[in-house]
C-alpha positions as CSV (number, residue, x, y, z in Angstrom):
1,M,-0.1,-0.4,-0.3
2,N,1.2,3.1,-0.9
3,T,1.8,6.2,1.7
4,Y,0.7,9.4,1.0
5,V,1.0,12.6,3.1
6,V,-1.4,15.3,3.7
7,R,-0.7,18.4,6.1
8,A,-3.4,20.2,7.5
9,L,-3.2,23.1,8.9
10,W,-5.9,26.5,10.8
11,D,-5.0,29.9,8.6
12,P,-5.7,32.3,10.9
13,E,-5.7,34.5,8.0
14,A,-8.0,32.7,6.2
15,G,-10.2,31.5,9.6
16,M,-10.3,28.1,7.6
17,W,-8.7,24.9,7.9
18,V,-6.1,23.8,4.2
19,A,-5.0,21.4,3.4
20,E,-2.2,20.4,1.3
21,S,0.6,18.2,0.0
22,D,3.6,17.4,-1.9
23,D,2.5,13.7,-2.2
24,V,-1.0,14.5,-4.4
25,P,-0.2,16.6,-7.6
26,G,-3.4,19.8,-7.7
27,L,-4.2,18.6,-4.1
28,V,-5.3,22.0,-2.2
29,A,-8.3,22.5,-0.1
30,E,-10.0,24.2,2.6
31,A,-13.4,24.4,5.0
32,A,-14.4,25.5,8.2
33,T,-13.8,22.4,10.2
34,P,-11.4,19.5,10.1
35,R,-15.2,17.0,9.4
36,E,-15.5,19.2,6.2
37,L,-11.9,19.2,5.3
38,E,-11.8,15.2,5.8
39,A,-14.2,14.5,3.9
40,Q,-13.5,17.1,1.2
41,L,-10.2,15.2,0.9
42,R,-11.9,11.8,0.9
43,I,-13.5,13.0,-2.5
44,L,-10.4,14.8,-4.0
45,V,-7.4,12.7,-3.1
46,P,-8.4,9.9,-4.8
47,E,-10.1,11.8,-7.8
48,L,-6.8,14.2,-8.2
49,L,-4.8,11.1,-8.3
50,E,-6.8,9.1,-10.9
51,L,-6.2,11.6,-12.5
52,N,-2.1,12.7,-12.4
53,L,-1.3,9.0,-10.4
54,P,-3.1,6.5,-13.2
55,S,-1.5,3.6,-11.3
56,A,-2.0,5.2,-7.5
57,P,-4.1,2.9,-5.2
58,K,-7.9,3.6,-4.6
59,A,-8.9,3.0,-1.0
60,I,-7.8,5.6,1.3
61,T,-7.4,5.1,5.4
62,K,-7.2,8.4,7.7
63,S,-4.0,8.2,10.1
64,G,-2.6,10.8,11.5
65,T,-1.2,13.2,14.3
66,A,-1.6,16.7,15.3
67,R,1.2,18.7,15.7
């Protein structure tokens, strides 16, 4: 299974949670809550992987650490 790292950070200027990733080309997302951001990522990440990395696995699991 491949691992893709997505960083989620609070942007105080925008008042939003922002996610980005060097591993998922084209990924930039924002949402008002971490739960909303996670919901967006569950849709966006597979779509972007399919578009940009067609051989990437389709399954997504949640793993993370808060910093």
